[in-house]
PyMOL Python script that loads the backbone (N, CA, C, O; Angstrom):
from pymol import cmd

cmd.read_pdbstr("""\
ATOM      1  N   MET A   1      62.594 212.883  -0.445  1.00  0.00           N
ATOM      2  CA  MET A   1      61.112 213.556  -1.059  1.00  0.00           C
ATOM      3  C   MET A   1      61.571 214.857  -1.412  1.00  0.00           C
ATOM      4  O   MET A   1      62.246 215.492  -0.601  1.00  0.00           O
ATOM      5  N   ALA A   2      61.280 215.334  -2.544  1.00  0.00           N
ATOM      6  CA  ALA A   2      61.502 216.799  -3.154  1.00  0.00           C
ATOM      7  C   ALA A   2      60.200 217.257  -2.639  1.00  0.00           C
ATOM      8  O   ALA A   2      59.293 216.471  -2.364  1.00  0.00           O
ATOM      9  N   PHE A   3      60.101 218.733  -2.490  1.00  0.00           N
ATOM     10  CA  PHE A   3      59.348 219.554  -2.145  1.00  0.00           C
ATOM     11  C   PHE A   3      59.186 220.753  -3.124  1.00  0.00           C
ATOM     12  O   PHE A   3      60.168 221.118  -3.771  1.00  0.00           O
ATOM     13  N   PHE A   4      58.055 221.346  -3.252  1.00  0.00           N
ATOM     14  CA  PHE A   4      57.928 222.216  -4.416  1.00  0.00           C
ATOM     15  C   PHE A   4      57.354 223.550  -3.977  1.00  0.00           C
ATOM     16  O   PHE A   4      56.547 223.594  -3.048  1.00  0.00           O
ATOM     17  N   VAL A   5      57.750 224.634  -4.620  1.00  0.00           N
ATOM     18  CA  VAL A   5      57.340 226.199  -4.136  1.00  0.00           C
ATOM     19  C   VAL A   5      55.926 226.241  -3.809  1.00  0.00           C
ATOM     20  O   VAL A   5      55.104 225.773  -4.596  1.00  0.00           O
ATOM     21  N   GLY A   6      55.608 226.725  -2.794  1.00  0.00           N
ATOM     22  CA  GLY A   6      54.212 226.862  -2.210  1.00  0.00           C
ATOM     23  C   GLY A   6      53.716 225.905  -1.318  1.00  0.00           C
ATOM     24  O   GLY A   6      52.774 226.226  -0.593  1.00  0.00           O
ATOM     25  N   GLN A   7      54.264 224.626  -1.243  1.00  0.00           N
ATOM     26  CA  GLN A   7      53.863 223.504  -0.516  1.00  0.00           C
ATOM     27  C   GLN A   7      53.956 224.080   0.945  1.00  0.00           C
ATOM     28  O   GLN A   7      54.808 224.816   1.442  1.00  0.00           O
ATOM     29  N   GLU A   8      52.931 223.574   1.429  1.00  0.00           N
ATOM     30  CA  GLU A   8      52.705 223.635   2.951  1.00  0.00           C
ATOM     31  C   GLU A   8      53.592 222.264   3.522  1.00  0.00           C
ATOM     32  O   GLU A   8      53.549 221.124   3.062  1.00  0.00           O
ATOM     33  N   VAL A   9      54.391 222.762   4.658  1.00  0.00           N
ATOM     34  CA  VAL A   9      55.375 221.649   5.262  1.00  0.00           C
ATOM     35  C   VAL A   9      55.241 221.897   6.738  1.00  0.00           C
ATOM     36  O   VAL A   9      54.534 222.777   7.227  1.00  0.00           O
ATOM     37  N   ILE A  10      55.990 221.035   7.409  1.00  0.00           N
ATOM     38  CA  ILE A  10      56.273 221.045   8.789  1.00  0.00           C
ATOM     39  C   ILE A  10      57.784 221.170   9.038  1.00  0.00           C
ATOM     40  O   ILE A  10      58.570 220.225   8.965  1.00  0.00           O
ATOM     41  N   TYR A  11      58.131 222.539   9.366  1.00  0.00           N
ATOM     42  CA  TYR A  11      59.632 222.596  10.072  1.00  0.00           C
ATOM     43  C   TYR A  11      60.077 222.200  11.264  1.00  0.00           C
ATOM     44  O   TYR A  11      59.598 222.731  12.266  1.00  0.00           O
ATOM     45  N   THR A  12      60.977 221.294  11.372  1.00  0.00           N
ATOM     46  CA  THR A  12      61.643 221.154  12.647  1.00  0.00           C
ATOM     47  C   THR A  12      63.019 221.898  13.008  1.00  0.00           C
ATOM     48  O   THR A  12      64.120 221.577  12.562  1.00  0.00           O
ATOM     49  N   SER A  13      62.777 222.863  13.823  1.00  0.00           N
ATOM     50  CA  SER A  13      63.830 223.976  14.320  1.00  0.00           C
ATOM     51  C   SER A  13      64.932 223.015  15.093  1.00  0.00           C
ATOM     52  O   SER A  13      64.739 221.859  15.470  1.00  0.00           O
ATOM     53  N   VAL A  14      66.130 223.792  15.230  1.00  0.00           N
ATOM     54  CA  VAL A  14      67.111 223.046  15.961  1.00  0.00           C
ATOM     55  C   VAL A  14      66.936 222.626  17.335  1.00  0.00           C
ATOM     56  O   VAL A  14      67.632 221.717  17.788  1.00  0.00           O
ATOM     57  N   GLY A  15      66.041 223.229  18.051  1.00  0.00           N
ATOM     58  CA  GLY A  15      65.749 223.118  19.296  1.00  0.00           C
ATOM     59  C   GLY A  15      64.393 221.781  19.268  1.00  0.00           C
ATOM     60  O   GLY A  15      63.842 221.372  20.290  1.00  0.00           O
ATOM     61  N   GLY A  16      64.157 221.409  18.191  1.00  0.00           N
ATOM     62  CA  GLY A  16      63.243 220.257  18.122  1.00  0.00           C
ATOM     63  C   GLY A  16      61.784 220.765  17.933  1.00  0.00           C
ATOM     64  O   GLY A  16      60.859 219.967  17.788  1.00  0.00           O
ATOM     65  N   LYS A  17      61.616 222.006  17.938  1.00  0.00           N
ATOM     66  CA  LYS A  17      59.984 222.536  17.905  1.00  0.00           C
ATOM     67  C   LYS A  17      59.797 222.398  16.313  1.00  0.00           C
ATOM     68  O   LYS A  17      60.607 222.636  15.417  1.00  0.00           O
ATOM     69  N   LYS A  18      58.332 221.887  16.243  1.00  0.00           N
ATOM     70  CA  LYS A  18      57.850 221.837  14.867  1.00  0.00           C
ATOM     71  C   LYS A  18      56.766 222.992  14.633  1.00  0.00           C
ATOM     72  O   LYS A  18      55.918 223.404  15.425  1.00  0.00           O
ATOM     73  N   GLU A  19      57.029 223.385  13.353  1.00  0.00           N
ATOM     74  CA  GLU A  19      56.167 224.628  13.327  1.00  0.00           C
ATOM     75  C   GLU A  19      55.745 224.644  11.531  1.00  0.00           C
ATOM     76  O   GLU A  19      56.601 224.366  10.691  1.00  0.00           O
ATOM     77  N   LYS A  20      54.627 224.930  11.238  1.00  0.00           N
ATOM     78  CA  LYS A  20      54.061 224.920   9.844  1.00  0.00           C
ATOM     79  C   LYS A  20      55.082 226.189   9.188  1.00  0.00           C
ATOM     80  O   LYS A  20      55.466 227.258   9.662  1.00  0.00           O
ATOM     81  N   ALA A  21      55.296 225.543   7.942  1.00  0.00           N
ATOM     82  CA  ALA A  21      55.884 226.328   7.037  1.00  0.00           C
ATOM     83  C   ALA A  21      55.507 226.387   5.629  1.00  0.00           C
ATOM     84  O   ALA A  21      54.680 225.563   5.240  1.00  0.00           O
ATOM     85  N   THR A  22      56.020 227.294   4.746  1.00  0.00           N
ATOM     86  CA  THR A  22      55.585 227.154   3.327  1.00  0.00           C
ATOM     87  C   THR A  22      57.109 227.328   2.437  1.00  0.00           C
ATOM     88  O   THR A  22      57.969 228.155   2.739  1.00  0.00           O
ATOM     89  N   ILE A  23      57.190 226.550   1.521  1.00  0.00           N
ATOM     90  CA  ILE A  23      58.466 226.609   0.577  1.00  0.00           C
ATOM     91  C   ILE A  23      58.476 227.930  -0.169  1.00  0.00           C
ATOM     92  O   ILE A  23      57.472 228.238  -0.810  1.00  0.00           O
ATOM     93  N   LEU A  24      59.433 228.663  -0.142  1.00  0.00           N
ATOM     94  CA  LEU A  24      59.719 230.025  -0.831  1.00  0.00           C
ATOM     95  C   LEU A  24      60.508 229.459  -2.256  1.00  0.00           C
ATOM     96  O   LEU A  24      60.137 229.564  -3.425  1.00  0.00           O
ATOM     97  N   ARG A  25      61.357 229.019  -1.866  1.00  0.00           N
ATOM     98  CA  ARG A  25      62.295 228.888  -2.870  1.00  0.00           C
ATOM     99  C   ARG A  25      63.201 227.426  -2.829  1.00  0.00           C
ATOM    100  O   ARG A  25      63.212 226.846  -1.743  1.00  0.00           O
ATOM    101  N   ARG A  26      63.807 226.932  -3.738  1.00  0.00           N
ATOM    102  CA  ARG A  26      64.480 225.802  -3.561  1.00  0.00           C
ATOM    103  C   ARG A  26      65.836 226.221  -4.157  1.00  0.00           C
ATOM    104  O   ARG A  26      65.938 227.181  -4.921  1.00  0.00           O
ATOM    105  N   LYS A  27      66.995 225.365  -3.726  1.00  0.00           N
ATOM    106  CA  LYS A  27      68.244 225.473  -3.903  1.00  0.00           C
ATOM    107  C   LYS A  27      68.518 225.880  -5.565  1.00  0.00           C
ATOM    108  O   LYS A  27      69.167 226.840  -5.982  1.00  0.00           O
ATOM    109  N   GLU A  28      67.865 224.916  -6.294  1.00  0.00           N
ATOM    110  CA  GLU A  28      67.851 225.069  -7.784  1.00  0.00           C
ATOM    111  C   GLU A  28      67.588 226.539  -8.211  1.00  0.00           C
ATOM    112  O   GLU A  28      68.226 227.170  -9.053  1.00  0.00           O
ATOM    113  N   ASP A  29      66.439 227.005  -7.410  1.00  0.00           N
ATOM    114  CA  ASP A  29      66.047 228.428  -7.882  1.00  0.00           C
ATOM    115  C   ASP A  29      67.077 229.471  -7.875  1.00  0.00           C
ATOM    116  O   ASP A  29      67.173 230.365  -8.716  1.00  0.00           O
ATOM    117  N   PHE A  30      68.036 229.241  -6.600  1.00  0.00           N
ATOM    118  CA  PHE A  30      68.942 230.222  -6.620  1.00  0.00           C
ATOM    119  C   PHE A  30      69.888 230.176  -7.476  1.00  0.00           C
ATOM    120  O   PHE A  30      70.363 231.247  -7.853  1.00  0.00           O
ATOM    121  N   LYS A  31      70.424 228.878  -8.024  1.00  0.00           N
ATOM    122  CA  LYS A  31      71.336 228.730  -8.951  1.00  0.00           C
ATOM    123  C   LYS A  31      70.942 229.466 -10.203  1.00  0.00           C
ATOM    124  O   LYS A  31      71.798 230.068 -10.850  1.00  0.00           O
ATOM    125  N   GLU A  32      69.607 229.440 -10.589  1.00  0.00           N
ATOM    126  CA  GLU A  32      69.027 230.161 -11.937  1.00  0.00           C
ATOM    127  C   GLU A  32      69.347 231.628 -11.680  1.00  0.00           C
ATOM    128  O   GLU A  32      69.922 232.334 -12.508  1.00  0.00           O
ATOM    129  N   SER A  33      68.958 232.026 -10.533  1.00  0.00           N
ATOM    130  CA  SER A  33      69.128 233.791 -10.343  1.00  0.00           C
ATOM    131  C   SER A  33      70.475 234.080 -10.174  1.00  0.00           C
ATOM    132  O   SER A  33      70.920 235.124 -10.651  1.00  0.00           O
ATOM    133  N   GLY A  34      71.270 233.227  -9.499  1.00  0.00           N
ATOM    134  CA  GLY A  34      72.634 233.751  -9.221  1.00  0.00           C
ATOM    135  C   GLY A  34      72.837 234.426  -8.151  1.00  0.00           C
ATOM    136  O   GLY A  34      73.981 234.741  -7.822  1.00  0.00           O
ATOM    137  N   GLN A  35      71.613 234.805  -7.333  1.00  0.00           N
ATOM    138  CA  GLN A  35      71.618 235.742  -6.147  1.00  0.00           C
ATOM    139  C   GLN A  35      71.404 234.927  -4.880  1.00  0.00           C
ATOM    140  O   GLN A  35      70.525 234.069  -4.948  1.00  0.00           O
ATOM    141  N   ILE A  36      72.074 235.059  -3.728  1.00  0.00           N
ATOM    142  CA  ILE A  36      71.718 234.371  -2.801  1.00  0.00           C
ATOM    143  C   ILE A  36      71.904 235.505  -1.565  1.00  0.00           C
ATOM    144  O   ILE A  36      72.933 236.177  -1.495  1.00  0.00           O
ATOM    145  N   ASP A  37      70.896 235.634  -0.682  1.00  0.00           N
ATOM    146  CA  ASP A  37      71.089 236.750   0.531  1.00  0.00           C
ATOM    147  C   ASP A  37      71.834 235.912   1.503  1.00  0.00           C
ATOM    148  O   ASP A  37      71.204 235.270   2.343  1.00  0.00           O
ATOM    149  N   THR A  38      73.254 235.868   1.447  1.00  0.00           N
ATOM    150  CA  THR A  38      74.204 235.276   2.357  1.00  0.00           C
ATOM    151  C   THR A  38      73.918 235.840   3.744  1.00  0.00           C
ATOM    152  O   THR A  38      73.942 235.017   4.659  1.00  0.00           O
ATOM    153  N   PHE A  39      73.648 237.117   4.051  1.00  0.00           N
ATOM    154  CA  PHE A  39      73.469 237.492   5.165  1.00  0.00           C
ATOM    155  C   PHE A  39      72.655 236.651   6.336  1.00  0.00           C
ATOM    156  O   PHE A  39      72.910 236.569   7.537  1.00  0.00           O
ATOM    157  N   ASN A  40      71.575 236.050   5.556  1.00  0.00           N
ATOM    158  CA  ASN A  40      70.720 235.218   6.572  1.00  0.00           C
ATOM    159  C   ASN A  40      71.313 233.762   6.552  1.00  0.00           C
ATOM    160  O   ASN A  40      70.752 232.942   7.279  1.00  0.00           O
ATOM    161  N   ILE A  41      72.248 233.405   5.895  1.00  0.00           N
ATOM    162  CA  ILE A  41      72.722 231.991   6.096  1.00  0.00           C
ATOM    163  C   ILE A  41      73.831 231.712   7.170  1.00  0.00           C
ATOM    164  O   ILE A  41      74.851 232.401   7.216  1.00  0.00           O
ATOM    165  N   LYS A  42      73.628 230.834   7.898  1.00  0.00           N
ATOM    166  CA  LYS A  42      74.516 230.682   9.144  1.00  0.00           C
ATOM    167  C   LYS A  42      75.461 229.479   9.010  1.00  0.00           C
ATOM    168  O   LYS A  42      75.432 228.518   9.778  1.00  0.00           O
ATOM    169  N   GLY A  43      76.298 229.608   7.977  1.00  0.00           N
ATOM    170  CA  GLY A  43      77.368 228.499   7.610  1.00  0.00           C
ATOM    171  C   GLY A  43      76.633 227.333   7.051  1.00  0.00           C
ATOM    172  O   GLY A  43      75.420 227.261   7.247  1.00  0.00           O
ATOM    173  N   GLY A  44      77.211 226.475   6.420  1.00  0.00           N
ATOM    174  CA  GLY A  44      76.856 225.282   5.925  1.00  0.00           C
ATOM    175  C   GLY A  44      75.899 225.422   4.491  1.00  0.00           C
ATOM    176  O   GLY A  44      75.782 226.545   4.001  1.00  0.00           O
ATOM    177  N   GLY A  45      75.356 224.482   3.969  1.00  0.00           N
ATOM    178  CA  GLY A  45      74.738 224.335   2.873  1.00  0.00           C
ATOM    179  C   GLY A  45      73.217 224.531   3.261  1.00  0.00           C
ATOM    180  O   GLY A  45      72.798 224.469   4.417  1.00  0.00           O
ATOM    181  N   PHE A  46      72.509 224.757   2.227  1.00  0.00           N
ATOM    182  CA  PHE A  46      70.726 224.917   2.493  1.00  0.00           C
ATOM    183  C   PHE A  46      70.467 224.118   1.171  1.00  0.00           C
ATOM    184  O   PHE A  46      71.291 223.895   0.284  1.00  0.00           O
ATOM    185  N   GLU A  47      69.066 223.708   1.222  1.00  0.00           N
ATOM    186  CA  GLU A  47      68.270 223.120   0.166  1.00  0.00           C
ATOM    187  C   GLU A  47      67.005 223.816  -0.098  1.00  0.00           C
ATOM    188  O   GLU A  47      66.443 223.692  -1.186  1.00  0.00           O
ATOM    189  N   TYR A  48      66.463 224.645   0.981  1.00  0.00           N
ATOM    190  CA  TYR A  48      65.097 225.438   0.755  1.00  0.00           C
ATOM    191  C   TYR A  48      65.335 226.584   1.626  1.00  0.00           C
ATOM    192  O   TYR A  48      66.085 226.594   2.602  1.00  0.00           O
ATOM    193  N   GLN A  49      64.436 227.811   1.063  1.00  0.00           N
ATOM    194  CA  GLN A  49      64.091 228.902   1.844  1.00  0.00           C
ATOM    195  C   GLN A  49      62.548 228.744   2.247  1.00  0.00           C
ATOM    196  O   GLN A  49      61.731 228.531   1.351  1.00  0.00           O
ATOM    197  N   ILE A  50      62.173 228.836   3.464  1.00  0.00           N
ATOM    198  CA  ILE A  50      61.120 228.667   3.928  1.00  0.00           C
ATOM    199  C   ILE A  50      60.397 229.920   4.674  1.00  0.00           C
ATOM    200  O   ILE A  50      61.058 230.774   5.264  1.00  0.00           O
ATOM    201  N   SER A  51      59.174 229.945   4.603  1.00  0.00           N
ATOM    202  CA  SER A  51      58.559 231.061   5.655  1.00  0.00           C
ATOM    203  C   SER A  51      57.729 230.228   6.594  1.00  0.00           C
ATOM    204  O   SER A  51      56.896 229.350   6.371  1.00  0.00           O
ATOM    205  N   VAL A  52      58.228 230.793   7.793  1.00  0.00           N
ATOM    206  CA  VAL A  52      57.603 230.006   8.935  1.00  0.00           C
ATOM    207  C   VAL A  52      56.953 231.217   9.843  1.00  0.00           C
ATOM    208  O   VAL A  52      57.659 232.165  10.188  1.00  0.00           O
ATOM    209  N   LYS A  53      55.691 231.135  10.174  1.00  0.00           N
ATOM    210  CA  LYS A  53      55.006 232.033  10.891  1.00  0.00           C
ATOM    211  C   LYS A  53      54.761 232.047  12.402  1.00  0.00           C
ATOM    212  O   LYS A  53      53.817 231.416  12.879  1.00  0.00           O
ATOM    213  N   ARG A  54      55.678 232.824  13.227  1.00  0.00           N
ATOM    214  CA  ARG A  54      55.714 232.594  14.645  1.00  0.00           C
ATOM    215  C   ARG A  54      55.153 234.036  15.149  1.00  0.00           C
ATOM    216  O   ARG A  54      55.542 235.161  14.834  1.00  0.00           O
ATOM    217  N   ASN A  55      54.051 233.618  16.086  1.00  0.00           N
ATOM    218  CA  ASN A  55      53.335 234.815  16.598  1.00  0.00           C
ATOM    219  C   ASN A  55      53.113 235.810  15.896  1.00  0.00           C
ATOM    220  O   ASN A  55      53.341 236.970  16.241  1.00  0.00           O
ATOM    221  N   GLY A  56      52.540 235.372  14.599  1.00  0.00           N
ATOM    222  CA  GLY A  56      51.814 236.420  13.633  1.00  0.00           C
ATOM    223  C   GLY A  56      52.677 237.009  12.798  1.00  0.00           C
ATOM    224  O   GLY A  56      52.303 237.714  11.861  1.00  0.00           O
ATOM    225  N   ILE A  57      54.068 236.732  13.107  1.00  0.00           N
ATOM    226  CA  ILE A  57      54.922 237.506  12.203  1.00  0.00           C
ATOM    227  C   ILE A  57      55.825 236.201  11.360  1.00  0.00           C
ATOM    228  O   ILE A  57      56.298 235.182  11.864  1.00  0.00           O
ATOM    229  N   SER A  58      55.856 236.591  10.112  1.00  0.00           N
ATOM    230  CA  SER A  58      56.581 235.657   9.117  1.00  0.00           C
ATOM    231  C   SER A  58      58.047 235.882   9.080  1.00  0.00           C
ATOM    232  O   SER A  58      58.510 237.021   9.012  1.00  0.00           O
ATOM    233  N   THR A  59      58.746 234.874   9.123  1.00  0.00           N
ATOM    234  CA  THR A  59      60.207 234.742   9.341  1.00  0.00           C
ATOM    235  C   THR A  59      60.519 233.907   8.057  1.00  0.00           C
ATOM    236  O   THR A  59      59.833 232.930   7.754  1.00  0.00           O
ATOM    237  N   GLU A  60      61.552 234.319   7.339  1.00  0.00           N
ATOM    238  CA  GLU A  60      62.256 233.607   6.201  1.00  0.00           C
ATOM    239  C   GLU A  60      63.416 232.701   6.901  1.00  0.00           C
ATOM    240  O   GLU A  60      64.266 233.096   7.700  1.00  0.00           O
ATOM    241  N   VAL A  61      63.244 231.481   6.431  1.00  0.00           N
ATOM    242  CA  VAL A  61      64.607 230.542   7.222  1.00  0.00           C
ATOM    243  C   VAL A  61      65.314 229.704   6.055  1.00  0.00           C
ATOM    244  O   VAL A  61      64.631 229.253   5.135  1.00  0.00           O
ATOM    245  N   PHE A  62      66.616 229.519   6.110  1.00  0.00           N
ATOM    246  CA  PHE A  62      67.111 228.719   5.137  1.00  0.00           C
ATOM    247  C   PHE A  62      67.445 227.244   5.827  1.00  0.00           C
ATOM    248  O   PHE A  62      68.185 227.124   6.803  1.00  0.00           O
ATOM    249  N   CYS A  63      66.823 226.222   5.207  1.00  0.00           N
ATOM    250  CA  CYS A  63      66.902 225.022   5.792  1.00  0.00           C
ATOM    251  C   CYS A  63      67.382 224.017   4.933  1.00  0.00           C
ATOM    252  O   CYS A  63      67.548 224.250   3.736  1.00  0.00           O
ATOM    253  N   LEU A  64      67.668 222.689   5.542  1.00  0.00           N
ATOM    254  CA  LEU A  64      67.991 221.189   4.693  1.00  0.00           C
ATOM    255  C   LEU A  64      66.677 220.652   4.611  1.00  0.00           C
ATOM    256  O   LEU A  64      65.754 221.058   5.317  1.00  0.00           O
ATOM    257  N   GLU A  65      66.576 219.792   3.806  1.00  0.00           N
ATOM    258  CA  GLU A  65      65.405 218.778   3.396  1.00  0.00           C
ATOM    259  C   GLU A  65      64.964 217.962   4.594  1.00  0.00           C
ATOM    260  O   GLU A  65      63.787 217.785   4.907  1.00  0.00           O
ATOM    261  N   LYS A  66      65.990 217.495   5.217  1.00  0.00           N
ATOM    262  CA  LYS A  66      65.871 216.436   6.299  1.00  0.00           C
ATOM    263  C   LYS A  66      65.094 217.400   7.692  1.00  0.00           C
ATOM    264  O   LYS A  66      64.634 216.787   8.655  1.00  0.00           O
ATOM    265  N   GLU A  67      65.052 218.600   7.634  1.00  0.00           N
ATOM    266  CA  GLU A  67      64.339 219.473   8.538  1.00  0.00           C
ATOM    267  C   GLU A  67      62.909 219.678   8.264  1.00  0.00           C
ATOM    268  O   GLU A  67      62.152 220.345   8.969  1.00  0.00           O
ATOM    269  N   LEU A  68      62.547 218.952   7.014  1.00  0.00           N
ATOM    270  CA  LEU A  68      61.022 219.238   6.595  1.00  0.00           C
ATOM    271  C   LEU A  68      60.226 217.958   6.715  1.00  0.00           C
ATOM    272  O   LEU A  68      60.809 216.874   6.681  1.00  0.00           O
ATOM    273  N   SER A  69      59.082 218.032   6.836  1.00  0.00           N
ATOM    274  CA  SER A  69      58.241 216.930   6.626  1.00  0.00           C
ATOM    275  C   SER A  69      56.774 217.251   6.094  1.00  0.00           C
ATOM    276  O   SER A  69      55.978 216.335   5.885  1.00  0.00           O
TER     277      SER A  69
END
""", "prot")
cmd.dss("prot")
cmd.show_as("cartoon", "prot")
cmd.util.cbc("prot")
cmd.orient("prot")
């Protein structure tokens, strides 16, 4: 299932917690701009950049499609 920018999704964190999130960018979007903020990437690949709201604070996360539903 492909997700689109702005779509509301459920993100499953490494610990198994499910949280509401919004798609900010897709892997294809990074290829077009040629810029990736590698400071926030913890190894491995990613397919989406999402925004997760935790305790009223938005956090940006890089994740794989399999972590979204």
